[in-house]
C-alpha positions in Angstrom: 0.0 0.0 0.0 1.5 3.3 -1.1 0.6 5.7 1.7 2.1 7.5 4.6 1.3 7.4 8.3 -0.2 3.9 8.4 0.2 1.8 11.5 0.3 -2.0 10.8 -2.0 -4.2 12.8 -0.3 -6.3 15.5 -0.7 -10.0 15.0 -1.6 -12.1 18.0 -1.0 -15.8 18.7 -4.1 -17.9 17.8 -2.7 -21.0 19.6 -3.3 -19.2 22.9 -7.0 -18.5 22.2 -9.5 -19.9 24.7 -13.2 -20.5 24.3 -15.3 -17.7 25.8 -12.8 -14.9 25.4 -13.7 -11.7 23.5 -13.8 -11.7 19.7 -14.2 -8.5 17.7 -14.8 -8.5 13.9 -13.9 -5.4 11.9 -15.0 -5.2 8.3 -17.1 -3.9 5.5 -20.5 -5.7 5.7 -22.7 -5.6 2.6 -19.8 -3.7 0.9 -21.2 -0.4 2.0 -20.8 -0.2 5.8 -17.0 0.4 6.0 -15.3 0.1 9.4 -18.2 -1.8 11.1 -17.3 -3.4 14.4 -19.2 -6.3 15.9 -18.3 -8.2 19.0 -18.9 -11.7 20.4 -16.8 -14.5 21.9 -14.7 -17.3 20.7 -17.3 -20.1 20.4 -15.0 -23.0 19.5 -11.5 -23.8 18.2 -10.2 -26.2 15.6 -13.5 -26.5 13.8 -13.2 -28.5 10.6 -15.4 -26.8 8.0 -15.6 -27.8 4.3 -15.4 -24.7 2.0 -15.4 -25.2 -1.8 -14.4 -28.8 -1.4 -11.5 -28.0 1.0 -11.5 -29.0 4.7 -10.3 -26.0 6.7 -9.3 -25.8 10.4 -11.1 -22.6 11.7 -12.0 -20.5 14.7 -15.7 -20.3 15.4 -17.3 -17.1 16.7 -20.7 -15.7 17.4 -19.7 -12.1 16.4 -22.1 -10.9 13.8 -20.6 -11.5 10.3 -22.2 -10.6 6.9 -21.1 -10.6 3.3 -18.3 -8.1 3.1 -16.7 -9.2 6.4 -14.6 -11.8 4.6 -10.9 -10.9 4.7 -11.4 -8.6 7.7 -9.8 -9.0 11.0 -11.0 -11.0 14.0 -9.3 -9.4 17.0 -8.9 -10.2 20.7 -9.4 -8.0 23.7 -5.9 -6.4 23.1 -6.6 -5.4 19.6 -4.4 -8.1 18.2 -5.5 -9.8 15.0 -6.0 -13.5 15.8 -8.0 -14.5 12.7 -9.0 -13.6 9.2 -12.8 -13.9 8.7 -13.7 -16.1 5.8 -17.1 -17.8 6.2 -20.4 -18.2 8.1 -23.2 -20.7 8.2 -26.3 -19.0 6.7 -29.8 -20.4 7.1 -33.1 -19.5 8.6 -32.5 -22.3 11.2 -29.2 -21.0 12.5 -27.5 -17.9 13.7 -24.2 -16.8 15.2 -22.0 -19.4 13.4 -19.1 -17.4 11.9 -15.6 -18.6 11.1 -12.1 -17.3 10.8 -8.7 -18.6 9.7 -6.4 -18.7 12.7 -3.7 -16.0 12.2 -1.0 -18.6 12.9 -2.1 -20.4 9.7 -2.4 -17.2 7.8 1.1 -16.0 8.6 2.8 -18.3 6.1 0.4 -17.1 3.4 1.0 -13.5 4.3 4.8 -14.0 4.2 4.6 -15.8 0.8 2.5 -12.9 -0.7 5.0 -10.3 0.6 8.1 -12.2 -0.4 7.1 -14.0 -3.6 3.8 -12.5 -4.7 1.9 -15.8 -4.5 1.2 -18.7 -2.1 3.8 -21.4 -2.4 3.0 -25.1 -2.1 -0.4 -25.1 -3.6 -1.0 -27.7 -6.3 -3.1 -27.7 -9.4 -4.4 -30.2 -11.9 -5.5 -27.9 -14.6 -9.1 -29.0 -15.4 -12.5 -27.5 -15.2 -15.1 -30.1 -14.4 -18.8 -31.0 -14.0 -20.1 -33.9 -11.9 -22.0 -36.5 -13.7 -24.7 -38.0 -11.4 -27.1 -40.9 -12.2 -29.7 -38.6 -13.8 -27.2 -37.0 -16.2 -25.8 -40.5 -16.8 -29.1 -41.7 -18.2 -29.7 -38.6 -20.3 -26.2 -38.3 -21.9 -25.3 -41.9 -21.7 -22.1 -41.2 -19.8 -20.6 -43.0 -16.8 -21.0 -41.7 -13.3 -17.9 -39.6 -12.6 -16.4 -36.2 -13.2 -16.7 -34.8 -16.7 -13.8 -32.7 -18.0 -15.1 -29.5 -19.5 -11.8 -27.8 -20.2 -8.1 -28.7 -19.9 -5.6 -25.8 -19.3 -2.7 -25.8 -21.7 0.6 -27.0 -20.3 -1.0 -28.0 -17.0 -0.4 -31.4 -15.3 -3.6 -32.7 -16.8 -2.6 -31.6 -20.3 0.8 -33.2 -19.9 -0.8 -36.4 -18.7 -2.9 -36.5 -21.9 -6.4 -35.8 -20.5 -8.8 -34.1 -22.8 -12.2 -32.3 -22.7 -14.9 -34.9 -22.8 -13.1 -37.4 -20.7 -14.9 -38.7 -17.6 -12.7 -39.4 -14.6 -14.1 -42.4 -12.7 -11.2 -43.4 -10.4 -7.9 -42.3 -8.9 -5.4 -44.7 -7.5 -8.0 -47.5 -7.3 -10.6 -45.3 -5.6 -13.9 -44.6 -7.3 -14.4 -40.9 -8.0 -17.9 -39.3 -8.4 -17.4 -35.6 -7.6 -14.9 -32.9 -8.3 -14.6 -32.3 -4.5 -13.2 -35.8 -4.1 -10.5 -35.0 -6.6 -9.6 -31.8 -4.7 -9.4 -33.7 -1.4 -7.0 -36.2 -3.0 -4.9 -33.4 -4.4 -4.6 -31.7 -1.0 -3.0 -34.9 0.4 0.0 -34.6 -2.0 2.9 -32.3 -2.8 4.6 -31.2 -5.9 6.3 -34.1 -7.7 3.8 -36.7 -6.4 2.0 -38.8 -9.1 -1.4 -40.4 -9.2 -3.0 -42.9 -11.6 -6.2 -41.6 -13.1 -8.8 -43.9 -14.6 -11.2 -42.3 -17.1 -13.6 -43.1 -19.9 -13.1 -41.8 -23.5 -15.2 -42.9 -26.4 -16.8 -45.6 -24.2 -13.4 -47.1 -23.4 -11.7 -47.1 -20.0 -8.2 -45.7 -20.1 -5.5 -44.8 -17.5 -2.8 -42.1 -17.3 -0.3 -41.0 -14.7 -0.6 -37.4 -13.6 2.3 -35.6 -11.8 1.3 -32.7 -9.5 2.9 -29.3 -10.0 3.0 -26.2 -7.8 0.6 -23.5 -8.9 2.5 -20.4 -9.9 0.3 -17.5 -11.1 
């Protein structure tokens, strides 16, 4: 940020948080209410929440959160940032279920962004997909699995020989039915690891070996 007179926020230690202590969220709810502060408590720690197919370890709070709070600070009683707000459970049946990334987990991401301009260690496959359930299977005469809509050029998927129109049905001997399952398998690996992908092309089962690569924007 090119500006003068700015004072950086002090980062706290999320490993020292305790259930019941003060939690303060500062953000821009609805995109129009800049600088809004809401307060609550730390409701729980180490909550496993699945967001976009990825399991995340999060802080739970009952401080009021709304669209526009994401990316804002969750602070403790000393004004130290202990979390980065990133989600809430939204339903007419629930209230007060908000979540934040522990600041200790976010520190590595922050340091990567400052030093390298991107987050290191994140893998990518290089495909855009659509799940094929039993209803779509009957209509399009395709197997249950994950339909490849697009393959990114020079990506691991492209290098492995996968093509648009292929339907992934298995990875390393495990049946695959959704794109989320593929992402969970990806998140268990590191750059250089390989997996065997079973897929259907032109009504024939085929297999390729895909080697994971780090995603570099």
